[in-house]
Each structure stands twice: as structure tokens, then as C-alpha cells.
C-alpha positions as CSV (number, residue, x, y, z in Angstrom):
1,C,-19.6,-4.6,-14.4
2,P,-17.7,-2.1,-12.5
3,Q,-19.8,0.6,-10.3
4,P,-18.6,4.1,-9.6
5,L,-19.0,5.0,-6.0
6,T,-19.3,8.5,-4.4
7,E,-18.0,9.9,-1.1
8,D,-21.2,9.3,0.6
9,G,-21.4,5.8,2.4
10,E,-20.3,2.3,1.1
11,G,-19.8,0.8,-2.1
12,P,-21.9,-2.1,-3.9
13,S,-21.0,-5.6,-2.8
14,F,-19.3,-8.2,-5.4
15,N,-19.2,-11.8,-5.3
16,S,-15.4,-12.6,-5.8
17,N,-14.5,-16.2,-4.8
18,N,-17.6,-16.7,-2.8
19,R,-16.9,-13.7,-0.8
20,T,-18.7,-10.3,-0.5
21,F,-16.3,-7.3,-1.4
22,V,-17.4,-4.0,0.2
23,F,-15.6,-0.7,0.0
24,N,-16.2,1.5,2.8
25,Y,-15.1,4.8,2.2
26,T,-14.9,5.8,6.2
27,L,-12.8,2.8,6.9
28,A,-10.3,3.6,3.9
29,K,-10.3,7.2,5.2
30,T,-9.2,5.9,8.7
31,I,-6.4,3.4,7.2
32,V,-5.1,6.2,4.9
33,E,-4.6,8.3,7.9
34,Y,-2.3,5.6,9.3
35,A,-0.6,5.1,6.0
36,S,0.1,8.6,6.2
37,A,1.2,8.6,10.1
38,V,3.9,6.0,9.7
39,Y,5.9,8.7,7.4
40,M,6.4,10.6,10.4
41,T,10.0,11.1,11.3
42,D,9.6,12.2,14.7
43,L,9.5,9.1,16.7
44,T,8.5,10.4,20.1
45,A,5.5,11.7,18.8
46,L,4.6,8.5,17.1
47,Y,5.4,6.9,20.6
48,T,3.0,9.3,22.5
49,W,0.8,9.2,19.5
50,T,0.7,13.0,19.2
51,C,2.1,13.5,15.8
52,S,0.3,16.0,13.5
53,R,-1.0,13.4,11.4
54,C,-1.8,11.3,14.7
55,N,-5.5,12.7,15.0
56,D,-8.8,13.0,13.4
57,L,-10.3,8.9,12.9
58,T,-7.1,7.4,14.7
59,K,-7.3,9.3,18.1
60,G,-7.2,6.7,20.8
61,F,-4.9,4.4,18.6
62,E,-2.8,2.4,20.9
63,I,0.8,2.1,19.6
64,R,2.4,-1.5,20.7
65,C,5.3,-1.9,18.4
66,I,7.6,0.6,16.6
67,I,10.1,-0.8,14.0
68,V,13.3,1.2,12.4
69,D,15.7,-0.2,10.1
70,I,18.2,2.7,9.9
71,Q,20.6,0.7,7.5
72,N,17.5,0.1,4.8
73,C,15.3,3.0,5.3
74,L,12.6,1.2,6.6
75,Q,10.0,1.9,9.3
76,A,6.8,0.6,10.8
77,F,4.3,0.5,13.2
78,I,2.0,-2.0,15.1
79,G,-1.0,-1.1,17.3
80,V,-4.4,-1.3,17.9
81,D,-7.7,0.4,16.9
82,H,-10.3,-0.2,19.4
83,N,-12.9,1.2,17.4
84,L,-12.4,-1.2,14.6
85,N,-11.2,-3.9,16.9
86,A,-8.6,-4.5,14.9
87,V,-4.6,-5.0,14.8
88,I,-2.9,-1.9,12.3
89,V,0.3,-2.6,10.8
90,A,1.8,0.1,8.8
91,I,4.7,0.4,6.8
92,R,6.4,3.6,5.3
93,G,7.3,4.1,1.8
94,T,9.8,5.8,0.2
95,Q,11.7,8.7,1.9
96,E,14.2,9.6,-0.5
97,N,15.5,13.1,-2.0
98,S,13.2,12.7,-5.2
99,V,10.2,10.7,-5.9
100,Q,11.0,10.9,-9.5
101,N,14.5,9.0,-9.2
102,W,12.7,6.4,-7.3
103,I,10.1,6.1,-10.2
104,K,13.1,5.7,-12.7
105,D,14.8,3.1,-10.8
106,L,11.1,1.3,-10.5
107,V,11.2,1.4,-14.3
108,W,14.6,0.1,-15.3
109,K,15.5,-2.1,-12.2
110,Q,13.0,-4.9,-12.8
111,V,14.7,-7.8,-11.6
112,D,12.3,-10.9,-10.3
113,L,12.8,-14.4,-8.8
114,N,10.6,-17.5,-8.0
115,Y,8.2,-17.0,-5.2
116,P,9.7,-19.5,-2.4
117,N,7.7,-22.4,-0.5
118,M,5.7,-22.8,-3.4
119,P,6.3,-26.3,-4.7
120,D,3.1,-27.0,-6.1
121,A,2.7,-24.5,-8.5
122,K,6.4,-25.1,-9.6
123,V,5.9,-29.4,-9.7
124,F,2.5,-28.8,-12.0
125,G,4.6,-26.8,-14.2
126,M,7.4,-29.4,-14.4
127,N,5.0,-32.1,-15.1
128,L,2.9,-30.1,-17.6
129,I,6.3,-29.3,-19.6
130,Y,7.1,-33.1,-19.4
131,V,3.6,-33.7,-21.1
132,L,3.7,-31.2,-23.6
133,C,7.4,-32.2,-24.6
134,F,6.1,-35.9,-24.9
135,F,2.7,-35.2,-27.2
136,T,4.5,-32.1,-29.2
137,R,7.8,-32.0,-31.4
138,V,8.1,-28.5,-29.8
139,G,11.6,-28.3,-28.2
140,C,11.5,-28.5,-24.7
141,S,13.7,-25.4,-24.0
142,F,11.1,-23.3,-25.3
143,I,8.5,-24.9,-23.6
144,Y,10.3,-24.5,-20.3
145,F,10.8,-20.9,-21.1
146,L,7.1,-20.4,-21.6
147,M,5.8,-22.5,-18.8
148,R,8.0,-20.8,-16.8
149,F,6.5,-17.5,-17.0
150,M,3.1,-18.8,-17.0
151,F,2.9,-21.0,-14.1
152,W,5.8,-19.9,-12.0
153,L,5.3,-17.3,-9.1
154,K,7.4,-14.4,-9.8
155,V,8.0,-11.4,-7.8
156,H,9.9,-8.3,-7.5
157,T,13.0,-8.8,-5.7
158,G,13.3,-5.6,-4.4
159,F,9.9,-5.3,-2.7
160,Y,10.3,-9.1,-1.7
161,S,13.9,-8.5,0.2
162,A,12.6,-5.3,1.7
163,Y,10.0,-7.0,3.8
164,N,11.3,-10.9,3.9
165,N,14.9,-10.3,4.5
166,T,15.2,-7.3,6.6
167,L,14.1,-6.7,10.6
168,L,10.5,-6.2,9.1
169,R,9.3,-9.6,8.6
170,P,10.2,-11.3,12.1
171,A,9.6,-8.1,13.9
172,I,6.1,-7.3,12.9
173,T,4.9,-10.8,12.9
174,N,6.3,-11.3,16.8
175,A,4.3,-7.9,17.4
176,V,0.9,-9.0,15.9
177,R,1.2,-11.9,17.6
178,K,1.6,-10.5,20.9
179,A,-1.1,-7.9,20.4
180,R,-3.5,-10.9,19.5
181,R,-2.7,-12.6,22.8
182,L,-3.5,-9.6,24.7
183,Y,-6.8,-8.8,22.8
184,G,-8.0,-11.8,21.7
185,D,-7.9,-13.1,17.8
186,I,-9.0,-9.6,16.5
187,S,-8.3,-8.9,12.6
188,V,-5.3,-7.5,11.4
189,I,-5.7,-4.9,8.8
190,V,-2.3,-4.0,6.9
191,T,-1.6,-0.7,5.0
192,G,1.0,1.1,3.4
193,H,1.6,3.7,0.6
194,S,3.9,3.4,-2.6
195,M,6.7,0.9,-1.7
196,G,5.3,0.7,1.5
197,G,2.1,-0.6,0.0
198,A,4.3,-3.1,-2.0
199,M,6.0,-4.2,1.1
200,A,2.4,-4.6,3.3
201,S,1.2,-6.8,0.6
202,F,3.9,-9.5,1.0
203,C,2.9,-8.9,4.8
204,A,-0.3,-9.5,4.7
205,L,0.2,-12.5,2.5
206,D,2.5,-13.7,5.0
207,L,0.3,-13.3,7.8
208,A,-2.5,-14.7,6.3
209,I,-0.8,-17.7,5.4
210,S,-0.5,-18.2,9.5
211,L,-3.0,-16.9,10.4
212,G,-5.9,-17.3,7.9
213,S,-7.3,-15.7,5.3
214,D,-10.3,-14.5,7.4
215,S,-8.3,-13.0,9.6
216,V,-6.1,-10.4,7.5
217,H,-7.0,-7.7,5.5
218,L,-5.2,-5.5,2.9
219,M,-5.6,-1.7,2.1
220,T,-2.7,-0.1,-0.1
221,F,-2.4,3.4,-1.6
222,G,-0.6,4.2,-4.8
223,Q,1.3,0.9,-4.7
224,P,3.3,-0.5,-7.8
225,R,3.0,-4.1,-9.1
226,I,4.8,-6.9,-7.3
227,G,4.4,-9.9,-9.2
228,N,3.4,-11.6,-12.2
229,A,-0.2,-12.9,-12.8
230,A,0.5,-16.4,-11.1
231,F,1.8,-14.6,-8.2
232,A,-1.6,-12.4,-8.6
233,S,-3.8,-15.5,-8.5
234,Y,-2.2,-17.1,-5.5
235,F,-2.2,-13.8,-3.8
236,E,-5.7,-13.3,-4.3
237,Q,-6.5,-16.8,-3.3
238,Y,-4.7,-16.2,0.3
239,V,-5.9,-12.4,0.8
240,P,-9.2,-12.7,-0.9
241,S,-10.0,-9.0,0.9
242,A,-7.6,-6.8,-0.3
243,I,-7.8,-3.2,-1.7
244,R,-5.5,-1.2,-3.9
245,V,-6.5,2.5,-3.9
246,T,-5.2,4.2,-6.8
247,H,-5.1,7.9,-7.7
248,E,-6.0,9.9,-10.7
249,H,-3.1,10.0,-12.8
250,D,-0.9,8.5,-9.9
251,I,2.2,7.0,-11.7
252,V,3.4,4.6,-9.8
253,P,0.1,1.9,-9.7
254,H,1.3,1.4,-13.6
255,L,4.6,0.9,-13.0
256,P,6.9,-1.8,-13.5
257,P,5.0,-1.8,-16.7
258,Y,1.7,-4.3,-17.7
259,F,1.4,-5.0,-21.5
260,F,-1.7,-6.2,-22.2
261,F,-0.9,-8.5,-25.0
262,L,1.4,-10.4,-22.6
263,P,-0.5,-10.8,-19.7
264,H,1.3,-13.9,-18.5
265,L,4.7,-12.6,-19.5
266,T,4.7,-9.5,-17.5
267,Y,3.8,-8.1,-14.1
268,H,0.5,-8.0,-13.0
269,H,-1.5,-6.1,-10.0
270,F,-4.0,-8.4,-7.9
271,P,-7.5,-7.2,-7.1
272,R,-9.4,-5.6,-6.1
273,E,-8.4,-1.7,-7.3
274,V,-10.6,1.2,-6.2
275,W,-9.6,4.3,-8.3
276,E,-10.1,7.8,-6.8
277,H,-10.7,10.1,-9.6
278,D,-12.4,13.4,-10.7
279,V,-15.8,13.3,-12.8
280,D,-17.1,16.6,-13.7
281,G,-15.8,18.4,-10.4
282,N,-17.0,15.6,-7.9
283,T,-14.6,13.2,-6.3
284,T,-15.6,9.4,-7.1
285,F,-14.3,6.1,-6.2
286,R,-14.8,3.6,-8.9
287,V,-14.8,0.0,-7.4
288,C,-12.9,-1.9,-10.3
289,D,-13.5,-5.7,-11.9
290,G,-11.9,-8.5,-10.5
291,S,-8.9,-9.2,-12.8
292,G,-6.6,-6.6,-11.2
293,E,-5.8,-5.0,-14.5
294,D,-9.6,-3.3,-15.0
295,P,-8.7,-1.1,-18.5
296,D,-11.6,1.0,-17.4
297,C,-9.9,1.9,-14.0
298,C,-6.2,3.8,-13.6
299,R,-4.9,2.1,-16.8
300,S,-7.5,4.0,-18.7
301,V,-5.6,7.4,-18.2
302,F,-3.3,7.9,-21.3
303,A,0.7,7.2,-20.3
304,L,1.6,10.7,-21.4
305,F,-1.0,12.4,-18.6
306,L,0.9,10.1,-15.7
307,S,2.3,12.2,-12.8
308,A,4.4,12.0,-9.6
309,S,2.3,14.8,-8.0
310,D,-1.3,12.8,-7.9
311,H,1.2,10.1,-5.7
312,L,1.4,12.0,-3.1
313,T,-1.9,12.8,-1.8
314,Y,-4.8,10.2,-1.3
315,M,-8.4,10.8,-0.1
316,G,-7.5,14.6,0.8
317,V,-4.6,13.3,2.9
318,E,-1.0,14.0,2.3
319,I,0.9,10.8,2.4
320,A,4.4,11.5,1.8
321,A,7.6,12.0,3.8
322,D,7.4,15.2,6.5
323,D,11.5,15.7,5.8
324,W,13.1,15.0,2.8
325,S,17.0,14.7,4.0
326,T,18.4,11.4,3.6
327,C,16.5,9.0,5.5
328,R,19.3,7.3,7.1
329,I,20.4,10.8,8.6
330,V,17.0,11.5,9.5
331,M,16.1,8.3,10.9
332,A,19.3,8.4,13.1
333,Q,18.7,11.7,14.6
334,S,15.1,10.7,15.4
335,V,16.0,7.2,17.4
336,E,18.4,9.5,19.0
337,R,15.8,11.7,20.2
338,L,13.4,8.9,21.3
339,Q,15.8,7.1,23.4
340,L,16.7,10.3,25.1
341,Y,13.1,10.9,25.8
342,L,12.5,7.2,26.8
343,A,15.4,7.9,29.4
344,S,14.4,11.0,30.9
345,N,10.8,10.2,30.8
346,V,9.0,7.6,33.5
347,I,6.8,5.5,31.5
348,T,3.2,4.8,33.2
349,S,1.6,2.8,31.0
350,K,0.9,-0.6,32.3
351,I,1.9,-2.4,28.8
352,P,5.0,-1.6,27.6
353,V,5.8,-0.5,23.8
354,D,8.1,-2.3,22.3
355,I,11.1,-0.2,20.3
356,I,13.0,-2.2,18.0
357,I,15.7,-0.6,16.0
358,A,18.4,-1.9,14.0
359,D,21.2,0.2,12.2
360,H,24.6,-1.3,10.6
361,S,26.0,-2.1,13.6
362,V,23.6,-3.6,15.6
363,Q,20.8,-6.2,14.7
364,T,18.1,-6.2,17.3
365,D,16.3,-9.4,18.1
366,P,12.7,-8.7,17.9
367,S,12.2,-11.7,20.1
368,S,13.9,-10.3,23.0
369,S,11.5,-7.5,23.3
370,S,9.4,-7.6,26.5
């Protein structure tokens, strides 16, 4: 059964799919600082790793690549944490004028699609449909409709497209491979907050398929659901080392909605959740069960008590945009300042940092970066 975890030390171990699960508070605090730093709009401070959030447990981080997609309001960085001996991939979440407006969109814009490149699940589902149609008198169209939701891998179109159909996927993949060629086959830790957590999940899955499950770890903060139950099971197989940290009454992990009475016909979180919440005045981290939808963790919060404010702080770290202006304007100005800095300063680093920028008129080819 789930066990609580206080702020002191490491959590209990679990056996999940023959792998040992451990939640380490110090590691999580380090990763949340990366998830917070990627929100910074000052790209020059990120480039030099001197931003106001680029300190504490992340000191000494070696930035290897900064990615900015102005048109799609996306930002990420890749680098090496030598203390962890790991490549860090951090993807920024929402930067709009109102978190509440984004949450509203997440509730109503629930469009999904078949997850590509997954023929085995689809073939299995079709074969089962043929068998059921042959041995029962139930209409094949009804069986097809039912099996389509139970066995097809379905994901949220917006989250999937934000990673897979933009600059992020090729640029991150290339940067990770370059870092591992430089430092050996070290582990990769992918992180993000909010929508950044959703994109980080697709990133981790993509990297795990190409690099191997043992090489990729995922830790997100306040991420929404991204797919159905079939997808959650598939995700767990490829990314068993995944942690979704949730906070108190944060509303975003409850979206898009999950209906316990229709577990196979709705969105479903992948495991494993770690719920940060207050117990008698003390911050406690509860390691939840392996279902992904533990009713005793954040799902135990009554809907009327859910809030957006708990979405903006995790583990005592502010994790939101530092500038709430329109993201395209902020990004364009920050890119311009970084370009001026690079043009006016002699860069003495032996290993150049890749700066990959895309806007409405220019799509930078990540493979051309030196």
C-alpha cells in the first residue's frame, strides 16, 4: 500500500514491473529547480547560467543547447549536470496572460488521436474485434467503438503535437545525442512543469524508445493527463522510471478529467505519482500506488477545493513564468538580446553551446548546429 514520505531522506522502495522504485527528495528538489529555471525569459542569463533561478542545487550546470520556438511559444534547454552525471532536458510550460484561461482550454479542448507507430496494439484490437463479431451477435460497429477506446493508444493532440510536430523533437534529440557522444552514455533526465510536463513525457518516451528504457528518467511537476489507459500502460513499459509530482490542491493534474466508472474510456495518468501535501502543518510526500490514479493521493481532493495557486509552487520553488506578457513578444525580445550578447562578446568556451531559434519566418535546422 502507499506510504508517506517526509522531507527527510529517501522514500520507500517499490517493486514495479520487476524494477525498484525509489523517490529521492534531494534529487527531486534539484530537478524542480531545472523545471523552474527553464521559465526564465532572459536567455542570456540562461546561456551563462547566471539567472536568478540558476543557483542552489543546480550550480555548475553545463548548458549545451537552448531551443526557442517563437511562433509556438516553446522553450527548452539541454545540458549536463556533472554532480548527477546526467544529461538534463528541461521543457518550459505555459507562459500566457492567465493560467486560468489555459486551464479552461484544457477542460474543453479534449481532442485525441491514434498514437502513431503502434501497429501491434491496433492489430491486436482488430483481431479481437473479428473474433468477437464471429462468436457473438453484437453488432461489429458497437464492438469496434468499444475496442477502439479500450485497446487503441490515444493521446491528447495538443500536447503530442507541441512536442512531436515542432522544432522541439529534432532539436532535443540531436542535443541529447551530442551530449552523450561527448560524455559517454550517461543517463538522461527529462523534466517539465504543467504543459511542459506533458511535452516532457512525450520527449521521455521518444528518447526511451531510441536510447533504451534504462537510460531515460522522467520527473514532472503538475502535469495534466496526456492519454488514455492503454497509452498509460504502454508508457509505463517504456519509461518505468517516471515520477509525476503533484502538489496539494493543484487543479492541473486533474485535467483532462478522469472518470473512475469509465477507466478505459477516459484520460488516465501513467504511474508513479508522488503527492506533496500538508499533514498537521508538516509537508509530506506520499508515494502513491502503481495505478496512476491512486484515489488516496491528489484524487482524494474534493473538486470544489481544487485551485490554480498550488500549481505555481512545487517543493517550495516558484515554478512559473517570470514575465506574464504575451510570450511571442517576450521571446522575440529575449532572442534579440541574446544575439546582441553573442555578437559583442568573445566566447571562450572550448565546446560551443548550440542556440536553436525558430520564428514564423525562419525554421532553424538543428542538424546544422555545430
